[in-house]
C-alpha positions in Angstrom: 15.1 0.1 -34.1 16.9 3.6 -34.4 16.3 6.4 -32.0 14.7 8.5 -34.8 12.0 5.7 -35.0 11.7 5.5 -31.1 11.5 9.5 -31.0 8.6 9.4 -33.5 6.6 6.7 -31.7 6.7 8.2 -28.4 5.9 11.8 -29.8 2.9 10.3 -31.6 1.7 8.5 -28.4 2.1 11.7 -26.4 0.1 13.7 -28.9 2.9 15.8 -29.7 3.4 14.8 -33.4 -0.3 16.0 -34.1 -2.4 17.8 -31.3 -5.5 16.1 -30.4 -9.3 17.5 -30.7 -10.4 19.5 -27.3 -13.1 16.9 -27.0 -10.4 14.4 -26.0 -8.4 16.1 -23.2 -9.3 13.4 -20.7 -8.2 10.7 -23.0 -5.0 12.7 -23.7 -4.2 12.8 -20.1 -4.6 8.9 -20.0 -2.5 8.4 -23.2 0.3 10.4 -21.6 0.0 8.0 -18.5 -0.9 11.1 -16.4 0.0 14.6 -16.4 2.5 15.7 -13.8 0.9 18.5 -11.8 3.1 19.7 -9.1 2.4 23.0 -10.6 -1.3 23.2 -11.9 -0.3 25.8 -14.4 2.4 23.5 -15.8 0.0 20.6 -16.0 -2.4 22.8 -18.0 0.3 23.9 -20.4 1.3 20.1 -20.9 -2.3 19.5 -22.1 -2.2 22.7 -24.3 0.9 21.5 -26.0 -1.1 18.2 -27.0 -4.5 19.4 -27.5 -5.8 21.8 -30.4 -7.4 24.7 -29.5 -7.4 24.0 -25.9 -8.6 26.4 -23.3 -8.0 26.7 -19.7 -11.6 26.5 -19.0 -11.5 23.2 -20.6 -9.2 21.8 -18.0 -11.3 23.3 -15.3 -14.3 22.0 -16.5 -12.9 18.4 -16.7 -11.8 18.7 -13.1 -15.2 20.2 -12.0 -17.0 17.5 -13.7 -14.8 14.9 -12.0 -13.8 13.3 -15.3 -10.4 14.6 -14.7 -9.0 14.2 -11.1 -5.7 15.4 -9.3 -4.0 12.8 -7.0 -0.7 11.6 -5.9 0.1 8.6 -8.0 3.6 7.5 -9.4 6.6 8.7 -7.4 4.5 10.0 -4.6 4.0 12.9 -7.2 0.7 14.9 -8.1 -0.6 13.9 -11.4 -4.1 14.9 -13.5 -5.3 11.4 -14.5 -8.7 10.3 -15.9 -11.0 9.5 -13.1 -12.0 6.3 -14.6 -8.1 5.1 -14.6 -7.2 6.5 -11.1 -7.1 3.0 -9.6 -4.7 2.0 -12.2 -2.3 4.9 -11.4 -2.7 4.6 -7.5 -3.2 0.9 -7.1 -0.5 0.2 -9.8 2.1 2.3 -7.8 1.2 1.0 -4.6 4.7 -0.4 -4.2 5.9 3.2 -3.6 3.4 3.7 -0.6 4.6 0.3 0.8 8.0 1.6 1.1 6.7 4.4 3.2 4.9 1.9 5.3 7.8 -0.4 5.8 10.0 2.8 6.8 7.7 3.5 9.5 7.7 0.0 10.9 11.5 0.1 10.9 11.4 3.3 13.0 9.6 1.2 15.7 6.0 2.1 15.3 3.8 -0.8 16.0 1.9 -2.2 13.0 -1.4 -2.1 14.8 -0.8 1.6 15.5 0.0 2.3 11.7 -3.0 0.2 10.5 -5.3 2.0 13.2 -4.1 5.6 11.7 -4.5 4.5 8.1 -8.1 3.5 8.9 -8.8 6.6 10.7 -7.9 8.6 7.8 -9.8 6.7 5.3 -12.9 6.9 7.6 -12.3 10.8 7.7 -12.2 11.2 4.0 -15.8 10.1 3.2 -16.2 13.6 2.1 -13.7 16.4 1.0 -11.8 17.7 4.1 -8.9 20.1 4.5 -5.4 19.0 6.0 -6.3 20.6 9.7 -9.7 18.8 9.2 -8.2 15.7 8.6 -5.5 16.0 11.3 -8.2 16.9 14.0 -10.4 13.9 13.1 -7.7 11.6 13.1 -6.2 12.7 16.2 -9.5 12.5 18.2 -10.0 8.9 17.0 -6.4 7.9 17.9 -6.6 9.7 21.3 -3.6 12.0 20.6 -3.1 15.8 20.3 -3.0 17.3 16.9 0.3 19.0 16.2 1.6 21.9 14.2 5.0 21.5 12.8 7.4 22.9 10.1 6.8 20.9 6.8 5.3 22.8 3.9 7.6 21.4 1.3 9.2 22.9 -1.5 11.6 25.1 0.7 8.5 26.4 2.7 9.0 26.9 6.5 5.4 27.4 7.2 3.8 25.3 9.9 1.2 22.5 8.8 -1.2 20.2 10.7 0.3 16.9 11.8 -0.8 13.7 13.9 1.7 11.8 16.2 1.8 8.1 15.4 3.9 6.2 17.8 7.1 8.1 18.3 6.7 9.9 14.8 4.6 12.7 14.0 3.4 12.9 10.5 2.3 16.0 8.4 -1.0 15.2 6.9 0.5 15.0 3.3 2.9 12.2 4.5 0.0 10.6 6.4 -2.0 10.5 3.0 1.1 8.9 1.3 1.3 6.3 4.0 -2.6 5.7 3.5 -2.0 5.2 -0.3 -0.8 1.8 0.9 -4.4 0.7 1.7 -6.8 3.1 -0.1 -7.3 5.5 -3.0 -7.4 9.0 -1.9 -7.7 12.1 -4.5 -8.0 16.0 -4.3 -11.4 17.4 -3.8 -12.4 20.9 -4.5 -10.1 23.7 -3.1 -11.3 25.7 -0.1 -9.6 29.2 -0.9 -5.9 28.4 -0.8 -6.3 25.1 1.2 -6.8 22.0 -0.7 -9.2 19.3 0.4 -8.8 15.4 0.1 -11.5 12.5 -0.2 -11.7 8.9 -0.8 -12.1 8.2 -4.4 -15.0 5.9 -3.9 -16.8 8.7 -2.2 -16.2 11.2 -4.5 -15.9 9.9 -8.1 -18.9 8.7 -10.2 -19.0 5.2 -11.3 -15.7 4.5 -9.2 -14.3 1.1 -9.9 -11.4 -0.3 -7.9 -8.8 -2.8 -9.0 -6.7 -5.3 -7.3 -3.2 -4.4 -7.0 -1.6 -7.0 -9.2 -4.2 -6.2 -11.7 -3.4 -2.5 -11.6 0.4 -3.2 -11.6 0.0 -5.0 -14.9 -2.2 -2.5 -16.6 0.0 0.3 -15.5 3.2 -1.3 -17.0 1.3 -1.5 -20.2 0.2 2.2 -20.1 3.7 3.0 -19.3 5.0 1.2 -22.2 2.3 2.6 -24.6 3.6 6.0 -24.0 7.3 5.4 -23.2 8.4 2.2 -24.8 10.9 1.0 -25.6 11.9 0.9 -21.9 13.6 -1.3 -19.3 12.5 -2.3 -15.8 14.7 0.0 -14.3 13.0 2.7 -16.2 9.6 1.5 -15.0 11.0 1.5 -11.4 12.4 5.2 -11.6 9.0 6.4 -13.2 6.7 4.7 -10.7 9.0 5.1 -7.6 8.8 1.4 -6.8 11.7 -0.7 -6.2 13.8 -2.3 -8.9 12.9 -5.6 -7.6 9.2 -5.1 -7.6 9.4 -3.5 -11.1 11.2 -6.9 -12.4 8.6 -8.8 -10.8 5.8 -6.9 -12.7 7.9 -7.2 -15.8 8.1 -10.8 -15.5 4.3 -11.3 -15.1 3.6 -9.4 -18.1 6.5 -10.8 -20.1 4.6 -12.8 -22.4 3.1 -9.6 -23.9 6.6 -8.0 -24.3 9.1 -7.8 -27.1 12.8 -7.5 -26.6 14.3 -4.8 -29.1 17.6 -3.2 -29.8 17.8 0.6 -30.2 21.2 1.3 -31.7 22.6 -1.1 -29.3 20.6 -0.4 -26.2 18.5 -3.1 -24.9 15.1 -2.7 -24.0 11.3 -4.1 -24.5 8.1 -2.7 -26.0 4.6 -4.2 -26.1 4.4 -6.8 -28.8 1.3 -5.0 -30.2 3.5 -1.7 -30.7 6.4 -3.3 -32.6 4.9 -2.9 -36.1 4.1 0.9 -35.4 7.6 1.3 -33.9 9.2 -0.1 -37.1 7.0 2.2 -39.3 7.3 5.4 -37.1 9.1 8.3 -38.7 9.1 12.1 -38.5 7.8 13.2 -41.8 8.0 16.9 -41.1 9.8 19.3 -38.6 8.2 19.4 -35.3 8.5 22.2 -32.6 6.8 22.1 -29.3 7.1 24.2 -26.1 6.8 21.8 -23.1 6.4 23.6 -19.5 7.9 22.7 -16.3 7.9 19.1 -15.2 6.6 17.7 -18.6 5.6 14.1 -18.6 7.5 13.6 -21.8 10.9 14.2 -20.2 10.3 12.0 -16.9 9.8 8.5 -18.3 13.4 7.3 -18.3 16.4 6.7 -16.2 18.9 7.8 -18.9 18.0 10.9 -20.6 20.7 11.5 -23.2 18.2 10.6 -25.9 16.3 13.8 -24.9 19.2 16.0 -24.4 23.0 16.2 -25.0 24.7 15.1 -21.8 26.5 18.5 -21.3 23.1 20.3 -21.3 21.5 17.8 -18.7 22.1 20.2 -15.7 20.2 23.1 -17.6 17.0 20.9 -18.0 17.2 18.6 -15.1 18.0 20.9 -12.4 18.5 20.7 -8.6 16.0 19.6 -6.0 13.8 17.9 -8.8 13.0 20.9 -10.9 12.5 20.1 -14.7 13.2 23.2 -16.8 10.5 24.1 -19.6 12.2 23.1 -23.0 11.8 23.7 -26.7 11.3 20.2 -28.2 12.7 20.1 -31.7 12.3 16.9 -33.6 11.8 15.1 -30.0 15.0 16.5 -28.3 15.3 19.6 -26.1 17.0 22.1 -28.2 16.5 25.0 -25.7 14.9 26.0 -22.4 12.5 28.9 -22.3 10.6 31.1 -20.0 7.4 33.4 -20.2 6.5 36.5 -18.6 3.4 38.9 -18.8 4.1 42.7 -19.4 0.7 44.2 -19.5 -1.1 42.8 -22.4 1.8 41.3 -24.0 3.3 37.9 -23.4 7.1 37.7 -23.7 8.6 34.2 -24.5 12.3 34.3 -23.9 14.1 31.2 -25.6 17.7 30.3 -24.5 19.2 27.9 -27.0 21.3 24.9 -25.8 23.1 24.9 -29.2 22.7 26.1 -32.7 19.0 26.0 -33.5 17.9 24.5 -37.0 16.1 27.1 -39.2 12.8 25.5 -38.8 13.0 26.0 -35.0 12.7 29.8 -35.2 9.6 29.6 -37.2 8.1 26.8 -35.0 8.8 28.6 -31.8 7.0 31.7 -33.2 4.1 29.7 -34.1 3.9 28.1 -30.8 4.2 31.1 -28.8 1.3 32.6 -30.8 -0.9 29.9 -29.8 0.3 30.0 -26.1 -0.6 33.5 -26.0 -4.2 32.7 -27.1 -4.2 30.1 -24.5 -3.2 32.3 -21.8 -5.3 35.0 -22.9 -2.4 37.7 -24.1 -3.6 39.7 -27.0 0.2 40.3 -28.1 3.3 38.1 -28.0 7.0 38.7 -28.3 9.7 36.2 -28.7 13.2 36.9 -27.6 16.2 34.5 -28.4 18.9 34.8 -25.5 
């Protein structure tokens, strides 16, 4: 295989080669293997880049109808995922939560205490509850005093509700990550600026759970459909599980995998995808504006197939920030930013190198549709 074939295959699977219809927004989220949603506005833009004529209200409607759900999934990161697939994305990445569990036990917290805390959290989440409500209920069940500690995340120094467990004190969010080793929890409706959390079986219509091993196999196949060819190390990085666990899942699914060489790089794809990979090609120039943390940029351990090594720090920034990029024929050719000035949307593009001629027209067309999506009557594009 060539990298050009691989790029065309992945772009098609992510609906970046051809935008999907508005009616399939939930299915698109599944085809992407989840939409990273640390910033909900970025998740909305990720879907906009893949769905034709999408409106913000379409995403809000899917969340309100509970066909699309927000949850902490792979890498202990927030995603938007189809509700009917949530067990795949959480149970399939349970190994990440198990790492948290092992860490807690190594710190000397007795196993019975940890399991009692997890059971108390799951019992409290029979309906949507905020972090202070969860901390209060769990603390009462465990017979401890609820705490308020610094731990807002993302550089915040604000205080958050927390629960003492043994000699450790867990902010509620960390306690929920620990709980993912045993149960499936998702976000409920927000209460003002405060999020709520709820058990999936108590919140999602037609909820169907999966055994962990089955979910792991399905998750690997979902991953390879969107990001193949790939390696077990790529899968470990993407899920947040250990390389040993990733290799074990890989081995269980080996009969359905095909080894490939991509210009000397050894990887694997699903056997059912080999013919499509062999025929994949970019038949026309392609330009897309991808937002912060776009899923397309987060599927592999090595990133030189996405951006030149000398430009990696401009895209993959410190503290886990992934910059918005202008994707040209499958590679990051520029970073960009947006700002509102009254009724006008300003899109500023900072090239990583010389842009091909078709990139300029492509950016202009994308910016025009972005303005429509964001409700801006006018748009201006500036190349810095």
